N, C-alpha and C positions, 0 to 999 in steps of 0.2 A: 496446577494451571498458573499461567502468568497473567498479570494485570497489564492492560494496554491502554494508553491514553494518546489520542491523536491531537495534533495541533497544526496550525498553519493555513487552514482554510480561509475563504473570504470571497470578496467580490473583485473580479478582474475583467478587463476588456478583452475581447477576442484578440488573439495574437500575443497576449501577455504571458507571464510566468508566475508560478507559485511553487513553493517548496513545502511539502507536507512532512511532518515528523511523527513518529510513533515511539513513545517511551515505554519500555517494559520494566516491570518490577522483577526482583529476584536476582540471583547470582549465576543462573545457568542459561543466560541469553544465547550463548553460542551453541546450545543444544537444540535450538529452535530454527526451523525453516520459517520464513516470514512471507507474508503476501499482502497485497493491497487489492481491495475490491471496491466497487462503487454501485450505488443504486439510485437511479433517477425515478421521479414520481411515476407510478403506474407501470414500472418495469421491474424485472427480476434483478437480483444482485448479480453483478457481472465481475468476473475476474479481470484484473488489470495487469498486475506484475507480481512476480515471485522471485525470491532469492533463497538459495540454499543456506544451510547452517554455517558453512565456511565462507559464503559469499562467492564461491568459485563458479556457481551455476546461477544464471539469471534468465528469466523468460518474461517477455512482454507480449500481451495480446495484440493482435493485428491493429485494432483501432487506435492504439497509442504508440505502436512501434515507431521509433525514430523521433518521437516527441517527448516521451516520458522515460525517466531513468530511475531505477530502484537501487539503493545502496544501503549498507549497514555499517554501524560503528559499534563493535562489541564492547569497547572500552566505555562507551556511553550508554550501552543497552538501548540503542536507538536504531530504527530503520527509517529511511527517508524515501520520499518520492518527489523527484524533481520533475515538474511539469512545464514544458515549454510549448510555444505555439498553440496556446489553448483555443479551443473552439466552443461555440455555444453548446454543442452536443456533449461536451465534457461536464456540463452542469449536473451535479449529483451529490449525494452524501458519500464520502469516501471513508472506508473502513479498513483498519489494519487487523491482520489476523496472524496467529502463531500456531505452529504445530511442532510439538516435541518429537524428535526423530533421531534415529541413528544413521539414516540414509543421507547421502550427499546428493540431493536433488531438489527440484522445485515441485510445488503442488499447485494445481490449478482449479480444483473443485472446492467449493465452500465446505462441503461435508468432510473434507480431509483435515480441516483446521479445528484445533481444540479451544482456542481462546480468541475473543473478539473485543475490539474497542467499541466505544459508543458512536464513533463516527464524527466527521467534521464536514461542514457544508462548503462546497465549492460552487460558486455561481459565476458563469462567464456571460458577459453581456455583449451584445452586437454593436 
């Protein structure tokens, strides 16, 4: 398994932007498909964005499509989530996840991922 550490969360006003990062340990980062999830208080963990092991395939969930962008830098063993036009309803703990795979695809279900970070809080104020 890979160790994941998220960073970049914080407090921002509605309409603002944040960039989350997720640093992975190890030397096989390019073998992993990566994903971002979030969990708001009292709600289930929700898939946000996924990126395939090569970065060629990307998928964003409807609530964030057009506002959030996932990317990866394999030289830095890092995946990013650029979040623009933030809304109050984006407030949640954001988690990074990794799945070791030979497939060139994204994964959208939490159960499909092998490793998880501890999360970073994002709070959007009105």
